C-alpha positions in Angstrom: 1.5 -7.3 7.5 -0.7 -5.5 5.0 -1.4 -7.0 1.5 0.8 -4.3 -0.1 3.9 -5.0 2.0 3.3 -8.8 1.7 3.4 -8.3 -2.0 6.5 -6.1 -1.9 8.5 -8.4 0.4 7.5 -11.8 -0.9 6.6 -13.6 -4.0 5.3 -17.2 -4.2 6.2 -17.5 -0.5 9.8 -16.4 -1.0 11.6 -13.2 0.1 11.8 -10.8 -2.9 15.3 -9.4 -2.4 15.1 -7.3 -5.6 12.1 -5.3 -4.2 14.0 -4.7 -1.0 16.9 -3.3 -2.9 14.5 -1.1 -4.9 13.0 0.3 -1.6 16.5 0.9 -0.2 17.0 3.5 -2.9 14.0 5.4 -1.7 15.1 5.0 2.0 18.5 6.5 1.3 17.0 9.8 0.0 16.5 11.3 3.5 20.1 10.5 4.8 21.6 12.0 1.6 19.6 15.2 2.3 20.7 15.1 5.9 24.4 14.8 5.0 24.1 17.7 2.5 22.3 19.8 5.2 25.2 19.0 7.6 27.8 20.2 5.0 29.1 16.7 4.4 28.9 16.9 0.6 31.5 14.2 -0.1 29.8 11.7 2.2 26.4 12.6 0.7 27.8 12.0 -2.8 29.3 8.6 -1.7 25.9 7.5 -0.3 24.2 8.8 -3.5 26.6 6.6 -5.5 25.4 3.6 -3.5 21.8 4.5 -3.9 22.1 5.0 -7.7 23.9 1.6 -7.9 20.8 -0.1 -6.5 19.0 0.8 -9.8 21.3 -1.7 -11.5 21.3 -4.3 -8.8 17.6 -4.7 -8.3 16.9 -5.6 -12.0 19.9 -8.0 -12.0 18.6 -9.7 -8.9 15.1 -10.0 -10.3 16.4 -11.6 -13.5 18.9 -13.9 -11.8 16.3 -15.2 -9.4 13.8 -15.7 -12.1 11.3 -13.5 -10.2 11.0 -10.5 -12.5 7.4 -9.3 -12.4 5.1 -6.5 -13.6 4.7 -5.5 -10.0 8.4 -5.3 -9.4 8.9 -3.2 -12.6 6.1 -0.8 -11.5 7.7 -0.5 -8.0 11.0 0.2 -9.6 9.5 2.9 -11.9 7.7 4.6 -8.9 11.0 4.7 -6.9 13.0 5.9 -9.9 10.6 8.8 -10.4 10.8 9.7 -6.7 14.6 9.4 -6.7 14.7 11.5 -9.9 12.9 14.4 -8.1 15.2 14.0 -5.2 18.2 14.5 -7.5 16.9 18.0 -8.2 17.1 18.7 -4.5 20.5 17.1 -4.1 21.9 19.3 -6.9 20.4 22.5 -5.6 21.8 21.9 -2.1 25.2 20.7 -3.4 25.6 23.7 -5.8 24.2 26.9 -4.5 23.0 29.3 -7.2 22.6 26.4 -9.7 18.9 27.3 -10.2 19.8 30.8 -11.3 22.6 29.7 -13.6 20.7 26.9 -15.3 17.0 27.7 -14.9 15.9 26.5 -18.4 17.9 23.3 -18.2 16.5 22.4 -14.8 12.9 23.1 -15.9 13.4 20.9 -19.0 15.1 18.1 -17.1 12.8 17.8 -14.2 9.6 19.5 -15.5 9.7 18.0 -19.0 8.9 14.4 -17.9 5.9 15.6 -15.8 4.6 17.5 -18.9 5.2 14.4 -21.0 3.1 12.3 -18.6 0.3 14.8 -18.8 0.4 14.8 -22.6 0.5 11.0 -22.8 -2.6 10.9 -20.5 -4.4 13.4 -22.6 -3.6 11.5 -25.8 -4.2 7.9 -24.7 -5.7 8.1 -21.2 -2.6 6.2 -20.0 0.8 7.1 -18.5 3.0 5.6 -21.2 6.6 5.1 -20.2 8.5 3.8 -23.2 11.8 2.0 -23.0 13.4 3.8 -26.0 17.2 3.9 -26.2 17.0 7.6 -25.8 15.0 7.3 -22.6 17.4 4.8 -21.2 20.4 7.0 -22.0 18.6 10.0 -20.5 17.9 8.1 -17.3 21.6 7.0 -17.0 22.8 10.5 -17.6 20.4 11.9 -15.0 21.5 9.4 -12.4 25.2 10.1 -13.2 24.7 13.9 -13.3 25.8 14.8 -9.8 29.0 12.5 -9.9 29.8 13.8 -13.4 29.6 17.5 -12.3 31.6 16.7 -9.1 34.4 14.8 -10.9 34.7 17.1 -13.9 34.0 20.4 -12.2 31.8 21.4 -15.1 28.1 22.2 -15.0 27.8 21.7 -18.8 26.5 18.2 -18.1 23.3 19.7 -16.9 22.1 21.3 -20.2 23.4 18.2 -22.1 21.2 16.0 -19.9 18.3 18.4 -20.3 18.6 18.3 -24.1 18.8 14.5 -24.2 15.8 14.0 -21.9 13.8 16.7 -23.7 14.4 15.1 -27.1 13.5 11.7 -25.7 10.2 13.0 -24.5 9.4 14.6 -27.9 10.3 11.3 -29.5 7.8 9.5 -27.3 5.1 12.0 -28.1 5.7 11.5 -31.8 5.5 7.8 -31.4 2.2 8.1 -29.5 0.8 10.4 -32.3 1.8 7.7 -34.8 -0.4 5.2 -32.9 2.4 3.4 -31.0 1.8 2.0 -27.5 4.4 -0.8 -27.4 6.4 0.1 -24.3 9.3 -2.0 -25.4 9.8 -0.3 -28.8 13.5 0.6 -29.3 12.8 4.1 -30.7 10.1 6.5 -32.0 10.6 5.4 -35.6 9.7 1.8 -34.8 6.6 0.3 -36.5 3.7 1.2 -34.2 2.1 -1.8 -32.6 -0.9 -1.1 -30.3 0.4 -3.2 -27.4 -1.0 -2.1 -24.1 0.6 -1.8 -20.6 1.8 -5.0 -18.9 -0.8 -6.8 -16.9 0.0 -8.1 -13.5 
């Protein structure tokens, strides 16, 4: 077993169940695409619901076991970003013509975060992922987007999510420009404290 996988699977000699749950979210991406390609949209959506739920379960497991760690948080962030990109593919396959109907919203929702990361790197030579309330709300709305559209029959959720995510990224840029680096700041108007990224 490589050092990376040993670190993912165990911590202080014990199995790290939270990390396995996090990885399961990434491993469910391919089956969801497979179901969509096979025309099984309902089954794909059900499996998606299970995958999205792991984002709540892994953090709960880590806290309950007392094994929350900087590495686990970083692994969760990487998988979340991968899953977020997959959501774009899920939506495009589930709703043909969605790209033509909501081009600007899709660009803002899925391209905006990438632009933000580039800006944060240019400004601070770091990828700063703040835990603002707006960012948390945007992430929840993004993960709930497909079920919301399916249940309501309305694609209006898409521009709403894009607006929230776009405003959150602008808020984070303003905070950086104000000198803030505290990843746990609640919002962009918080008093800037130059706290750097968590160390492992």
